[in-house]
Each structure stands twice: as C-alpha cells, then as structure tokens.
FILUMRO-771126 format. One line per 2 residues: number of its first residue (from 1); their letters; for each residue x, y, z of N, C-alpha, C, O, CB. Coordinates in steps of 0.2 Angstrom, whole numbers, plus 2048, in hexadecimal, padded with zeros to 3 digits. Glycine has a CB too. Layout:
// residues N
NUM> a> X:Y:Z:X:Y:Z:X:Y:Z:X:Y:Z:X:Y:Z; ...
***
This chain:
// residues 180
1> mi> 804:7FA:800:800:800:800:804:806:800:80A:806:803:7FB:800:806; 802:80B:7FD:805:812:7FD:801:817:801:7FB:818:7FF:806:815:7F5
3> gr> 804:819:806:800:81E:80B:800:825:809:7FC:829:80B:802:81C:812; 806:827:807:808:82E:806:80D:82E:800:811:82A:800:80A:832:80C
5> lr> 80C:834:7FC:811:835:7F7:813:83C:7F7:80F:841:7F8:80F:833:7F0; 819:83E:7F6:81C:845:7F6:820:845:7EF:824:842:7EE:820:847:7FC
7> gt> 81E:84A:7EB:821:84B:7E5:81E:851:7E1:81B:856:7E4:820:845:7E1; 820:852:7DB:81E:857:7D7:819:855:7D2:819:850:7CF:824:85A:7D3
9> va> 814:859:7D1:80E:858:7CC:811:859:7C5:813:85F:7C3:808:85D:7CE; 812:854:7C2:815:854:7BB:810:855:7B6:812:859:7B1:818:84D:7BA
11> dk> 80A:853:7B6:805:854:7B1:7FE:854:7B4:7FD:850:7B9:805:84F:7AC; 7F9:857:7B2:7F2:857:7B4:7ED:856:7AE:7EE:85A:7A9:7F0:85E:7B8
13> qp> 7E9:851:7AE:7E4:850:7A9:7DE:84D:7AD:7DF:847:7AF:7E7:84B:7A3; 7D9:851:7AE:7D4:84F:7B2:7D1:848:7B1:7D1:846:7AB:7CE:853:7B2
15> pf> 7D0:843:7B5:7D0:844:7BD:7D7:842:7C0:7D7:841:7C6:7CA:841:7C0; 7DC:841:7BB:7E2:83E:7BE:7E8:844:7BE:7E7:849:7BA:7E4:839:7B9
17> fi> 7ED:843:7C2:7F3:846:7C1:7F8:842:7C2:7F8:83C:7C6:7F3:84C:7C6; 7FE:843:7C0:804:83F:7C1:809:843:7C6:80B:848:7C5:808:83E:7BA
19> ld> 80A:83F:7CB:80F:841:7D0:815:83E:7CF:816:838:7D0:80C:840:7D7; 81B:842:7CE:821:840:7CD:825:83F:7D4:826:844:7D7:825:844:7C8
21> vn> 826:839:7D6:82A:838:7DC:830:835:7DA:831:82F:7D9:825:834:7E1; 836:839:7DB:83D:836:7D9:83D:833:7D3:840:82E:7D2:83F:832:7DF
23> gv> 83A:836:7CE:83A:833:7C7:835:82D:7C5:835:82B:7BF:841:830:7C6; 831:82C:7CA:82B:827:7C9:825:82B:7C8:823:82E:7CD:82B:821:7CE
25> gy> 821:82A:7C3:81B:82E:7C2:815:82A:7C5:814:824:7C1:81A:830:7BB; 812:82C:7CA:80C:828:7CC:805:82C:7C9:805:832:7CA:80B:828:7D4
27> lv> 801:828:7C6:7FB:82A:7C4:7F6:82A:7C9:7F4:825:7CC:7F8:826:7BE; 7F4:830:7CB:7EF:831:7D1:7E9:834:7CF:7E9:839:7CB:7F3:835:7D7
29> qs> 7E3:831:7D2:7DD:834:7D0:7DB:837:7D7:7DC:835:7DC:7D8:82E:7CE; 7D7:83D:7D6:7D5:841:7DB:7CE:844:7DA:7CC:844:7D5:7DB:847:7DD
31> sv> 7CC:847:7DF:7C6:84B:7DF:7C7:851:7DB:7CD:854:7DA:7C2:84C:7E6; 7C2:855:7D9:7C2:85B:7D5:7C5:860:7DA:7C9:864:7D8:7BB:85D:7D2
33> at> 7C3:860:7E0:7C5:865:7E5:7CD:864:7E6:7D0:869:7E6:7C2:864:7EC; 7D0:85E:7E6:7D7:85D:7E7:7DA:85F:7E0:7DF:863:7E0:7D9:856:7E9
35> fn> 7D8:85D:7DB:7DA:85E:7D4:7DB:866:7D3:7E0:868:7D0:7D6:85B:7CF; 7D6:86A:7D5:7D6:871:7D4:7DB:875:7D8:7DD:87A:7D7:7CF:874:7D5
37> ri> 7DD:872:7DE:7E2:875:7E2:7E9:874:7E1:7EE:876:7E4:7E1:873:7EA; 7EB:870:7DC:7F2:86E:7DA:7F3:871:7D3:7EF:872:7CF:7F3:867:7DA
39> te> 7FA:872:7D2:7FC:875:7CB:802:871:7C9:805:86E:7CD:7FE:87C:7CC; 803:871:7C3:809:86D:7C0:80F:870:7C2:80F:876:7C3:808:86D:7B8
41> gq> 814:86C:7C4:81A:86F:7C7:81A:870:7CE:81F:871:7D1:81C:875:7C4; 814:86F:7D2:814:870:7D9:816:86A:7DD:815:864:7DB:80C:872:7DB
43> ei> 81A:86B:7E2:81C:866:7E7:816:865:7EC:814:86A:7EF:823:868:7EA; 814:85F:7EC:80E:85D:7F1:80F:857:7F4:813:853:7F2:808:85D:7ED
45> ti> 80C:856:7FA:80B:850:7FD:804:84E:7FD:800:852:7FF:80E:850:805; 803:848:7FB:7FC:845:7FA:7FB:83F:7FF:800:83B:7FF:7FA:844:7F3
47> yt> 7F5:83E:802:7F4:838:806:7F0:834:801:7EB:836:7FE:7F0:83A:80C; 7F2:82D:801:7EF:829:7FB:7EB:823:7FE:7EC:821:804:7F4:826:7F7
49> kc> 7E7:821:7FA:7E3:81A:7FB:7E4:816:7F5:7E2:819:7EF:7DB:81C:7FD; 7E6:810:7F5:7E7:80C:7EF:7E1:807:7EF:7E0:804:7F4:7EE:808:7F0
51> vy> 7DE:807:7EA:7D8:802:7E9:7DA:7FD:7E3:7DC:7FF:7DE:7D2:806:7E7; 7D9:7F7:7E5:7DB:7F2:7E0:7D5:7EE:7DF:7D0:7EC:7E3:7E0:7ED:7E4
53> ke> 7D4:7ED:7D8:7CE:7E9:7D5:7D1:7E3:7D1:7D8:7E3:7D1:7CA:7ED:7D1; 7CD:7DF:7CF:7D0:7D9:7CB:7D4:7DB:7C5:7DA:7D8:7C4:7CA:7D5:7C8
55> dd> 7D2:7E0:7C2:7D6:7E2:7BC:7D9:7E9:7BC:7DB:7EC:7B7:7D1:7E2:7B6; 7D9:7EC:7C2:7DB:7F3:7C2:7DE:7F5:7C9:7DC:7F2:7CE:7D6:7F8:7C0
57> aa> 7E3:7F9:7C9:7E5:7FC:7D0:7E5:803:7CF:7E7:806:7CA:7EC:7F9:7D2; 7E3:807:7D4:7E3:80E:7D3:7E5:812:7DA:7E4:80F:7DF:7DB:811:7D2
59> iy> 7E8:817:7D9:7EA:81B:7DF:7E6:822:7DF:7E5:825:7DA:7F2:81D:7DE; 7E3:823:7E5:7DE:829:7E6:7E2:82D:7EB:7E4:82B:7F0:7D7:827:7E8
61> gf> 7E3:834:7E9:7E7:838:7ED:7E3:83E:7EF:7DF:841:7EC:7ED:83A:7E9; 7E5:840:7F5:7E2:846:7F9:7E7:84A:7FC:7EC:848:7FF:7DC:843:7FE
63> lt> 7E5:851:7FD:7EA:855:800:7EA:855:808:7EE:857:80B:7E9:85C:7FD; 7E4:853:80A:7E3:853:812:7E1:84C:814:7DE:848:811:7DE:858:814
65> he> 7E3:84B:81B:7E1:844:81E:7D9:844:81E:7D6:83E:81D:7E4:844:825; 7D6:849:81F:7CE:849:820:7CB:847:819:7C6:843:819:7CC:850:821
67> el> 7CE:849:813:7CB:847:80D:7CC:83F:80C:7C8:83C:80A:7CE:84B:807; 7D2:83D:80E:7D4:836:80D:7CF:832:812:7CD:82D:810:7DB:835:80F
69> kt> 7CE:834:818:7CA:830:81D:7C3:830:81A:7C0:82B:81B:7CA:833:824; 7C1:836:818:7BA:836:815:7B9:831:80F:7B4:82D:80F:7B8:83D:813
71> fs> 7BE:831:80B:7BE:82D:805:7BE:826:807:7BA:822:805:7C4:82F:800; 7C2:824:80B:7C3:81D:80E:7BC:81B:811:7BA:815:810:7C9:81C:812
73> dl> 7B9:81F:815:7B3:81D:819:7AD:81C:814:7A9:818:814:7B1:822:81E; 7AD:821:80F:7A8:820:80A:7A8:81A:806:7A3:817:805:7A8:827:805
75> is> 7AE:818:803:7AE:812:7FF:7AE:80C:803:7AE:807:800:7B5:813:7FB; 7AE:80C:80A:7AD:806:80E:7A6:804:80E:7A4:7FF:810:7AF:808:815
77> vs> 7A1:809:80C:79A:808:80C:799:804:805:79B:806:800:796:80E:80C; 795:7FE:806:794:7FA:800:78F:7FE:7FB:78A:801:7FD:790:7F4:802
79> gv> 791:7FE:7F5:78E:802:7F0:791:809:7EE:78F:80C:7E9:787:803:7F2; 796:80B:7F2:799:811:7F1:7A0:810:7EF:7A4:80D:7F3:79A:816:7F8
81> gp> 7A2:811:7E8:7A8:80F:7E6:7AD:816:7E6:7AB:81B:7E8:7A8:80D:7DF; 7B3:815:7E3:7B8:81A:7E3:7B5:820:7DF:7B6:826:7E1:7BE:818:7E1
83> ks> 7B2:81F:7DA:7AF:825:7D6:7AA:829:7DA:7AA:82F:7D9:7AC:822:7CF; 7A6:825:7DD:7A1:829:7E1:7A4:82C:7E7:7A2:832:7E9:79B:824:7E4
85> gl> 7A9:829:7EA:7AD:82D:7EF:7B0:833:7ED:7B0:838:7F1:7B2:828:7F2; 7B3:833:7E7:7B6:839:7E4:7B0:83E:7E3:7B1:844:7E3:7BA:837:7DE
87> sf> 7AA:83C:7E0:7A5:840:7DF:7A3:844:7E5:7A1:84A:7E5:79F:83D:7DC; 7A3:840:7EB:7A1:844:7F1:7A6:849:7F3:7A4:84F:7F5:7A1:83E:7F7
89> ls> 7AC:848:7F2:7B2:84C:7F4:7B2:852:7EF:7B5:857:7F0:7B8:849:7F5; 7B0:851:7E9:7B0:856:7E4:7AA:85B:7E5:7AA:861:7E3:7AF:853:7DD
91> tf> 7A5:859:7E8:79F:85D:7EA:79F:860:7F0:79D:866:7F1:799:858:7E9; 7A1:85D:7F6:7A1:85F:7FC:7A8:85E:800:7AC:85A:7FE:79C:85C:800
93> tp> 7A9:862:805:7AF:861:809:7AE:85B:80E:7A8:859:80F:7B1:868:80D; 7B3:859:811:7B2:853:816:7AE:855:81B:7AA:851:81E:7B9:851:818
95> ee> 7AE:85B:81E:7AA:85E:823:7A3:85E:821:79F:85C:825:7AD:865:826; 7A2:860:81B:79B:861:819:798:85A:818:792:859:81A:79A:864:812
97> ia> 79C:855:816:799:84E:815:798:84B:81C:792:848:81D:79F:84A:811; 79C:84C:821:79B:84A:827:795:84D:82B:791:849:82E:7A1:84B:82C
99> ra> 794:853:82A:78E:856:82C:788:854:829:783:853:82D:78F:85E:82B; 788:853:823:782:850:81F:780:849:822:77A:847:823:783:850:818
101> id> 785:845:823:784:83E:825:781:83E:82C:77D:83B:82E:78B:83A:825; 785:842:831:782:843:838:77B:846:838:778:844:83D:787:847:83C
103> ne> 77A:84A:834:773:84D:834:76E:849:830:768:84B:82F:773:855:831; 770:844:82D:76C:83F:829:768:843:823:763:842:822:766:83C:82D
105> nl> 76C:848:820:76A:84C:81B:76B:848:814:770:849:811:76E:853:81B; 765:844:813:766:840:80D:765:845:806:768:842:801:760:83C:80D
107> ev> 762:84A:807:762:84F:801:769:851:7FF:76B:851:7F9:75E:855:802; 76D:853:803:774:855:802:778:84F:7FF:77B:850:7FA:777:858:808
109> ls> 778:849:803:77B:844:800:779:841:7F9:77D:83F:7F5:77B:83E:805; 773:841:7F8:770:83F:7F2:771:844:7EC:770:843:7E6:769:83D:7F2
111> av> 774:84A:7EE:775:84F:7E8:77C:84D:7E5:77D:850:7DF:776:856:7EC; 780:848:7E7:786:846:7E4:784:841:7DF:77F:83D:7E0:78A:842:7E9
113> pr> 787:842:7D9:785:83D:7D3:786:836:7D5:78B:834:7D9:78A:83F:7CD; 782:832:7D3:782:82A:7D4:780:828:7DB:781:823:7DD:788:827:7D2
115> ig> 77D:82D:7DF:77B:82C:7E6:774:82D:7E6:772:833:7E6:77F:830:7EB; 770:828:7E7:769:829:7E8:767:829:7EF:76B:828:7F4:765:823:7E5
117> tk> 761:82A:7F1:75F:82A:7F8:760:824:7FC:761:824:802:757:82C:7F9; 75F:81E:7F8:760:817:7FC:767:817:7FE:769:815:803:75E:812:7F7
119> la> 76C:818:7F9:773:818:7FB:775:81D:800:779:81C:804:777:819:7F4; 772:823:7FF:773:828:804:771:826:80B:775:827:810:770:82F:803
121> sk> 76C:823:80C:769:820:812:76E:81B:815:76F:81A:81B:762:81D:811; 771:817:811:776:811:813:77C:815:815:77F:812:81A:777:80D:80D
123> iv> 77E:81A:812:784:81E:814:783:821:81B:788:820:81F:786:823:80F; 77D:824:81C:77C:826:823:77C:821:828:77F:822:82D:775:82A:822
125> le> 779:81B:826:778:816:82B:77F:813:82D:780:812:833:774:810:828; 784:812:828:78A:810:82A:78F:814:82C:794:813:830:78D:80C:823
127> lk> 78F:81B:82A:794:820:82C:792:825:831:796:829:833:796:823:826; 78C:825:833:78A:82A:838:78E:82A:83F:78F:824:842:782:829:83A
129> gk> 791:82F:840:795:82F:846:79D:82E:845:7A1:82F:84A:792:82B:84B; 79E:82B:83F:7A5:829:83E:7A9:82F:83B:7AF:82F:83D:7A5:823:839
131> lk> 7A6:833:838:7AA:839:835:7AA:83F:839:7A4:842:839:7A8:83A:82D; 7AF:840:83D:7AF:846:841:7B5:84B:83F:7BA:848:840:7AF:844:849
133> fd> 7B3:851:83E:7B9:856:83C:7B8:85C:840:7BC:85E:844:7B9:857:835; 7B2:85F:83F:7B1:866:842:7AA:866:844:7A6:865:840:7B3:86C:83C
135> ek> 7AA:868:84A:7A3:868:84D:79F:86E:84C:799:86E:84D:7A4:867:855; 7A2:874:84B:79E:87A:84A:79A:87A:843:79D:877:83E:7A2:880:84A
137> pk> 794:87D:843:791:87D:83C:794:881:837:797:886:839:789:87F:83E; 794:87F:831:797:882:82C:792:886:828:78C:886:828:79B:87D:827
139> al> 795:88B:824:791:890:820:78C:88C:81B:787:88E:81A:795:895:81C; 78F:886:818:78B:883:813:784:880:816:77F:882:814:78F:87D:810
141> eq> 785:87D:81C:77E:87A:81F:77A:880:821:774:880:821:780:876:825; 77D:886:824:779:88B:826:776:88F:820:770:891:820:77D:891:82A
143> av> 779:88F:81A:777:892:814:771:88D:811:76C:890:80F:77C:893:80F; 772:887:812:76C:882:80F:766:884:814:761:884:811:76E:87B:810
145> na> 767:884:81A:761:885:81F:75E:88C:81D:758:88D:81D:763:885:826; 762:891:81C:75F:898:81A:75B:898:814:756:89B:814:765:89D:81A
147> lc> 75E:894:80F:75B:894:808:754:890:809:74F:892:806:75F:891:803; 754:88B:80D:74E:887:80E:749:88B:811:743:88B:810:750:881:812
149> sl> 74B:890:816:746:894:81A:743:899:815:73E:89C:816:749:897:820; 747:89A:80F:744:89F:80A:740:89C:805:73E:89F:800:74A:8A3:807
151> gl> 73F:895:806:73A:892:801:73D:88D:7FD:739:88A:7F9:736:897:7FE; 744:88C:7FC:747:888:7F8:746:881:7FB:746:880:801:74E:88A:7F6
153> tr> 746:87C:7F7:747:875:7F9:74E:874:7FB:753:877:7F9:744:86F:7F4; 750:86F:7FF:757:86D:801:75B:86C:7FB:761:86E:7FB:757:868:806
155> se> 758:868:7F6:75D:866:7F1:75E:86C:7EC:763:86D:7E9:759:861:7ED; 759:871:7EC:75A:877:7E8:75F:87B:7EB:763:87E:7E8:753:87B:7E7
157> av> 75F:87C:7F2:764:880:7F5:76B:87D:7F4:770:881:7F3:762:880:7FD; 76C:876:7F5:772:873:7F4:775:875:7ED:77B:876:7EC:772:86C:7F5
159> qr> 770:874:7E8:772:875:7E1:775:87C:7E0:77A:87E:7DD:76D:874:7DC; 771:881:7E3:773:888:7E2:77A:88A:7E6:77D:88E:7E4:76E:88D:7E5
161> lk> 77B:886:7EB:781:887:7EF:788:884:7EC:78D:886:7EE:780:885:7F6; 787:87F:7E7:78C:87C:7E4:790:881:7E0:78E:885:7DD:78A:876:7DF
163> gl> 797:881:7E1:79C:885:7DE:79D:88C:7E1:7A1:890:7DF:799:886:7D7; 799:88E:7E6:79A:894:7E9:79F:894:7EF:7A0:88E:7F2:793:897:7ED
165> pq> 7A3:899:7EF:7A9:899:7F4:7A6:898:7FB:7A1:89C:7FD:7AD:89F:7F4; 7A8:894:7FF:7A6:893:806:7A9:897:80B:7A7:897:811:7A7:88B:808
167> dl> 7AE:89B:809:7B2:89F:80E:7AE:8A6:80F:7B1:8AA:813:7B9:8A0:80C; 7A9:8A7:80C:7A5:8AE:80C:7A1:8AE:812:79F:8A8:815:7A1:8AF:806
169> pl> 79F:8B4:815:79A:8B4:81A:793:8B1:818:792:8B0:812:799:8BB:81C; 790:8AE:81D:789:8AA:81B:785:8AF:817:782:8AC:812:786:8A9:822
171> ee> 784:8B5:819:77F:8B9:815:781:8BA:80E:77D:8BA:809:77F:8C0:818; 788:8BA:80C:78A:8BB:805:789:8B4:801:787:8B4:7FC:792:8BD:805
173> iv> 78A:8AF:805:789:8A8:802:781:8A7:800:780:8A5:7FA:78B:8A2:806; 77D:8A9:804:776:8A9:803:774:8AE:7FD:770:8AC:7F9:771:8AB:809
175> kq> 776:8B4:7FD:775:8B9:7F8:777:8B6:7F1:773:8B6:7EC:779:8BF:7F9; 77D:8B3:7F1:780:8B0:7EA:77B:8AA:7E8:77A:8AA:7E2:787:8AF:7EB
177> al> 779:8A6:7ED:775:8A0:7EB:76E:8A3:7E8:76C:8A0:7E4:774:89C:7F1; 76C:8A8:7EB:765:8AA:7E9:766:8AE:7E2:761:8AE:7DE:762:8AF:7EE
179> rk> 76C:8B0:7E0:76D:8B3:7D9:76D:8AE:7D4:76C:8B0:7CE:773:8B7:7DA; 76F:8A8:7D6:770:8A2:7D1:769:8A1:7CE:769:89C:7C9:773:89C:7D4
***
C-alpha cells in the first residue's frame, strides 16, 4: 500500500494528474476540489488510497487527511464506489458531508450524482457518528436553512449554493444564491 506521496505535479488532465516522485510518475485520480488546488510544477504531498480490482489498480489522492478519511469511509459503504466517493468530495467538503450524514440530510446527500435516496439512507445508517471534524455549524448548512425559510426546497437551495465561495459571510452567500 502507498499511504503518502511527495513530489512534483508533472501533468494534469482531468480527473488524473501525474505526480513525479524521484523520477517515477504516479497516475493519481482526485476529486475536482483537489484537482483545482494544484498546478503543474507544484511540489505537493498527497495522502493516498490504493484500490485494487480484478483488472485494475488505482491510486486516489487527497491534500488533507480529512478528505482521505471521508473518501475511505464512504467507499466502505456497499454500493458506494471510488467514483461516487470522488463525486461527494467534488461537491462538498468533508465537514459538509459529515454534517449532512449526522443530520440525516438525505436531500443534500442525494444531490451527488449516482446517489439516490435509498443509497443516501444506507450511507447515513452506516456512517452516522463516524465522521467528526468540526462541530460548529458552517455557512453552507445555515445558508440552506435560510433559503428554505424563504420558500425554496432543500434540493433547490443546495443546487443554488453549488459553486459559490463558502468563505463569504452568510448574508452574502444567501444573496448570491438568490441571484442564481
């Protein structure tokens, strides 16, 4: 198993990048969030999960331990494969995923491609209480609740919040979501 790699990003072609570690190029697949935070020529350390199948072996890489833990826990649920795990981390942060699971928020979880309400329920059942990162409520959950109180459904609110920067004040996030 490979647990961590440190090297230079040699090439980026979504959803893969090649990490050059002392002359050996590792083909690493990552979430869109991780992919967008790296640049060619950048020296990085990634935390990895190797997944072996009958006819394939793949390395999945993440910039933080939280992303790796979330990915590993998600793919431990029967029916959630590596592609779905990456879709979760491309759509939400590990903290947002943990909060959605702990709050049994099936609408947020099923907003991820290839995840229906039945599989979302299974994820909640198996992972509730396992993913703990940050206990304080984040702007995303508060923004979803604010948009719902303004008459939007939870899934409409989640759709409008996708792609908005989460480091803005709550009021600004809600304003931008309403403009969409």
